[in-house]
N, C-alpha and C positions, 0 to 999 in steps of 0.2 A: 576899695577897702574889702578885705576878705570877709566872707560870711562867717568864718570861724571866730572872728573877733567879736561877733555879736553874741556869742554864747558866754554864759558865766563860766568861770574856771571849774575844772573838774574837782569835785570834793576830795579831800584826803581819804585814804583808805581806812583810817581810824577816826572814829567819832565825827562823822561828817555833820556839817551844820544843816539843820532841818529848816524847811520852808516856814514851818509854824513859828520857829524862833525868830526868823527874820521879821515876820509880821508882828510879833510881840515887841520887837525892838522899835517898831515905828512909833508906838505910843510912848515909849521911853524917850525917844528923840523929840516928840511933840511936847512933852512935859505939860500937858493940860491946855495948850494954846492952839489956836487955829493955825493951819498950815496951807501953803499954796501948793499947786501941783508941781511947780518948779522945785520947791523944797523937798517934796516927796521923791521926785525924780533923783535929786542929788543924794538923798538918804539911801535909796535902794540901788544906786548905780554900781556898787561893788558886787552885787549879785547878778548884774545884767538887767537890761531893760525889760526882759521877759517878766521879771517879778513885778515891775511897775504895771505892766499890762494886766497881770494876774490880780493885783490890788484893785484895779479899776473895774474888773469884770465880776468878781465874786459876789458883790451885793445883789446882783440881779438873778443869781441862782436860787435865791431864797424867796419864800412867799411874802415876806415883809418888804414892801417897796420903799425905796428912798427917792421921793419925788424930785424931779428937776435935774437929775444927774445922767439919765440915759443918753440924752443927746450930746452934751459936752464930753462925757466919757466915751461915747461911741465915736466921736470925731477923733479923739486922742488915739484910741485903739486902731482906728482905720489908718490914720497917718503913720503911726509907728509900724503897723503891719506892712504898709506900702514901702517904707524905707528899708525894712528888714528884707523884703522880697527883692529890692534893688541892690542889696548888699551894701547899703550906706549906713553910716552911723545914725541911729535914731535921733531925731531932733524935732522940736516943736516950736511953733511961733510964740512970741512973748505974751500975746494976749491970752493964750491958753495956759501957759505956765503961771501966769499971775492970778488965775482963778483960785479963790480961797475956799477951803473946806473947813467947816466948823469942827471943833474938837469932838463934840458929841456925835456928829455924823461920822467922823474918822473912827471913833471908838466902835461904832456899829459895824463899819466896814471891816475893821481889823478883827472884830469878833467873828464875823462871817468867814473872813479869810483863814483864821486859825482853825475853825471847824472844818473848812474845806481841805486845808492842807493836812491836818491830822488824819483825816479819812484817806486822802489820796496817797499819803506817805506809806500806807500799809501795802499798796499795790505797785507803785511806780518804781522802776529800776531800769538801768541801762539795757536796752535790747533793740534790735532792728535799727542799728545806728545809721545805715544808709538812708533811712526814712527821716530820722530825727536830727542827724548831725552832719550830713554831707552838704555840699554847696547847693545842689539841686533841692535836697530835702528842706533846707532852711528857707530857700526861695519860695517853695510851695507852702510852707508853714506861714510865711509872711502874707502870702495871698489869702490863705484861709483866715488869718487874723483880721486882715483888711475887710474881708467879706463879713465876718462876724461883727466888726465895728460898724460897718455900714448898716447891717440889720438892726443894731441897737439904736442908731440915730434916726431910723425911719419914723416919721410922725404918724404912727398907727393909732386908730381910735381905741378907747378902752374896751370896746366890744370884742377885740381880738385877744383872747386869753393866752398867757404864756408868751406874749410877743417879745418880751425882754429875756425871759428865762431860757428859752431854747438857744438863741444866739450866744448868751453868756456862758452856757454850759459848753458850747463849742469852743469858745475862746479859752475857757479854763482848761479844757482837755488839751488843746493845742499848746498852750503855754507851759503846762506841766510837762508835756512831752518834750518840749524844747529845753526846758531847764534840766530835766532828769535824763535826757537822751533816750526817751522811751518811745519807740516807734509805734507801740500798741496804742498808747494814749493819743498819738498824732493821728493814727488811722481812725480812732473813735471820734476825734474832733472833726475830721473831714466828714464822716458819716452824719454827725449831728448837724453840721453846717448845711449839707445838702438837704437833709430832712427839714431844716428850717425854711429853706427856699421853697420846697414843695408845700410845706404847711402854709406859708404866706400866700402862695399862688392859689391854693384851695380856698383859703379864707377870703381872699380877694374876689374870687369867682362867686363864692357864696354871698358875700355882701353885695356884689354888683347885681346878682340875680334878685336878692331881696329888695334892693332899691328899685329895680325895674318893676317888680311886682307891686310895690307900694305906689309908684307913679301911675301904673295902669289902674290900680284900685281907685285912686283919687280922681282920675280923669274919666271915670265911667259916668 
């Protein structure tokens, strides 16, 4: 399957539909009821699976945490990123698609999503298309998304600050770059993703050193 089919259609030249409007439409479709990931996937399919990934990543960009979602959402983002990188139609196993999200949680996610999209819409525009819309470019974006999803699902201790925020920012930047054909956003997403790995490595080394110091202290 061609990578190009994974992209949402080019917006019309007049009055293009904005990402923030797509997010608001999610709540209208939910109509106050809990929804499954499969239902959200079908609702957003007309704008491409990238918007579905964006929906799952934006909650972690904000300081208000939504507990219990980073691991399942991280798995979904990683799997979709891998399939995009391989040029295959994004697909998810049934046990993931059947996971239900309460309406209040969905409302919070959409609220965060609208805020993010309204801000990003001021800057995103088609540019550097070889990076954001070519076959190789989309493959690399998929790898970046898979990397960000893997970082989100890591069972890191609460002592590690921003452990979800940094990977989520990377996923958001890559996804908006994919949706809007904006290579600048894609490059920024790569930069943040690499920075996240460096940060995790530094925090891991610091925690390991602290643990070794404590073991030596108690064995004196």
